[in-house]
N, C-alpha and C positions, 0 to 999 in steps of 0.2 A: 163317325161313320154311321151313325144313326142318321138323323136328318142334317143336311148341310146348311150352313147359315151365315155365310159371309154376307156383307152388306149387299143389298140388291144392286146389281150393276156390274159386279165382277163375274167373270166366267162367261161361258157361252160364246157364240160367234161375235166377231167384231162388228161394230155398226157399219152397214154398207155405205159406200161412198155417197155423200150427199144427205145422209140421214142425220137428224139432229141427235147428238150423243145421248141425251137422257131417255130415249125411247124405251130401251129395255128396262131401265129403272122405273119409268112411269108405268109400264105394264105390271111389274111386280107390285108396286105400291098400290095401284088401282085394284089389283086382284085381292090383296090382303085386306084392303079397306072393305071391299064387298063381302069377303068371306066372314069378316067380323060382324058386319051389319046384317047380312042375310043368311049366312051359313054357306058352307062350301057347296052342298048339293044344289041349292037354289040359285047359285051364281053360274051364269053361262059365259062362254067366251065372248059372245056378243055384248053382254053387260060390261065385261072388262074393257074391251076396246072402246066402247062408247064413253066410259068414264075417263079412260086414258086419252081420248081424243085422237085415236089412230084407226086405221082400217084393219079389217079382219086378217088380211094377208100379212100385215106387219106382225101380228101376234104369232102366226105360225112360222114366220121367218126366224123367230127367236125360240119358240117353244113348240115342240111337236104336239103337245096335249095340255089340257088344263092341269093335269097332275105335275107336269114339268115346271110350271110357273111357281109351284110350291117349293120346289127344290132347284133353284136357279143355278147353283154352283157345283153340282155333283160332277159334271163332266170335266170342268176345269180342275177340280181337286183330284179326281182320279188320274188325269193326265199329269199333274204335278207330282203325285205320289209315284206313278210309274217311272217318271224321269228321275226322281230322287233315288229310287232303288236301282235303276239302270246305271247311275253314276257312282254307285257304291265302290269304295276302294276294295281291292282284292283281300286286304287283311282286315276288313271291317268284320266285327262279330255280327253274324246274320240275325241273331235274336235281338240284339240291341238295335240293329239297323231297322228292323220292321217296327220296333217300338217307337223309334224316332219318326218313321213314316206315319204312324198313327197320330203322332203329335202334330203333324201338318194339318190333319183334319180338325183337331182340337183348335188350332190357331185360327182356322177359318170360322169356326163357330164363335170364338171369342171376339172376333172383329166387330160383331154387331150383336151384343147380348139381347137387346130388345127384340130384334127380329128372330133370333134363335128361340127365345122363350115363347114368342107368339106362335111360331110354327110348331113347336113341340106340343103345345096345347091343342092346336088344330089337328095334328096327326093322331092324337089320343082320341079325338072325337069322331074321326072319319075312318072306318075300317078299310076302305079302298086305298087311302093314303098310307095307312100302316102297312098294307101289303106291298105297296110301291116302295116304301122305305126299306122293307126287308130285302127286296130284290136288289136295291142299291148296296145295302150292307154286304150282300153276297158277292157283288162285283169287287168291292174293296178287299174282301177276304181272298178272292181268287187272285188278285194282284199281288197280295202279300205271299200267298202260297206259291205262285209261279216263281217269284224271286228266291224263296227258300228252297224250292225243289232244285233249282240250279246250283245253289250253294251247298246243299247237303246231298248231292247226287252220289258222292263217294261212299255214303253210308248204306248199309244193307237196309236200314229202316228209314232211308232218307225221305221218300215220298210220304210215308205215314207221319213221320215227325214234322215235315213241312206243313202238312194239312192241319195237324193238331196245334202247332204253334200259331199258325195264322188264325185259326178259330179262337184260340185263347186270347191272342192280342186284341182281336176285334171285340170279344166279349168284355175284356178288361177295360178297353177304351170306352165302350158304350156304357158300362156300369158307372164309371167315374163321370162321364159326360152327363148322363141323366141325373146324377146326384146334383150336379151344378145347375142343370135346367130346372129341377124341382125347387131349387132355392130361389128361383126367379132371376138367375144370372147375377146375383149379388155377391156370391162367394168367389174365391179364386179357383178357376176351373183346373188349373195345373196341379194343384195339390191332390185332389181326388184321383185324377187320371194318372199322375206319376205313381201314386201309391198302388193303384190297381195294376199298372204295367210292371211295377217292381215285383209284384207277386208272380206275374207271368214269367218274368225272367228268372225268378228264383226256382220255379218249377222246371223250366226247360234248360237252364244253364247257358253256358257260353258256347262258342263254336266247337270246343272240344267235347262238349256234352257234360262237362263238370258242373255240379250245382253251383248256383250263385246265391249268396246270402241275401235275403230280402232286405230292403231298406227299413221297412216297418211291417212287422207281421206277427201274429199270435194265433193260437188255436182257434179263436173265434173268427178269424179272418178267412179261414179256408172252408170252402163249400164244395162238396163232391156231388155231381149230378150224373146219373146213369141214363143212357138213352139206347134204344135198340138200334142195331145196325140197319142202315138204310132209312132211318127216320128223317123226314124233311127238315131243312135248316130252320124253318120258322118254328117247328115244334120244339127243337132243341133250344132255340133262343128263349121260347116261352118258359121252358123248364128252368133255365138259368135265371131268368127274371123272377120266377116264382120262388126259387131258392133264396134269392136275395131280398125277397119281399118288395120288389120294385115293379113299376108299371112296365 
């Protein structure tokens, strides 16, 4: 839920009739080649389409802005996640279900480790991309919260609980994901994310509200972060990252 990173070419609109299938992939590949060579700020859309050998209109047919070419699969992943949650069985535990929804995002990252790591470093260097990334994280969180609000509507604290669970699941997923990205994509991404999501489930329990024993947890694994009411999401995320000593 941090930056999406399936292989360039998945997601986004289908290639229009008559277009050569690799056009979208060519645009992403050209963009990242230039970002690495020249830097993000010094690369223009015109530079990208020239290198890709396509027209300017072709770029905007696939990507509304230069920022969007850095995150080519967010829309597809968000759509997949929303459909996954909508298809949830009535007896599915809602906390476990949103954790599984988060794993869909992890799977997207793991499909192309090199691309994921490359983009991770790029977003660390460009403040504008980091801000864009946070806005996308918020959309994932809202999708999870919307599902949880429906499932927990019978509880007096259902809305509050839904929002807290969604925020916790996103934070847990991103913590494990970034640990994998910092390793250069060499480690198993599932281990860190499963551990973090297990802690989230342990805190919020199952559908009945009963606590669930964490798979692996100890005193040193729990971090409490306080934030003032109304604090913007980016500020809360920054506090969580600082507490874990992460980027």
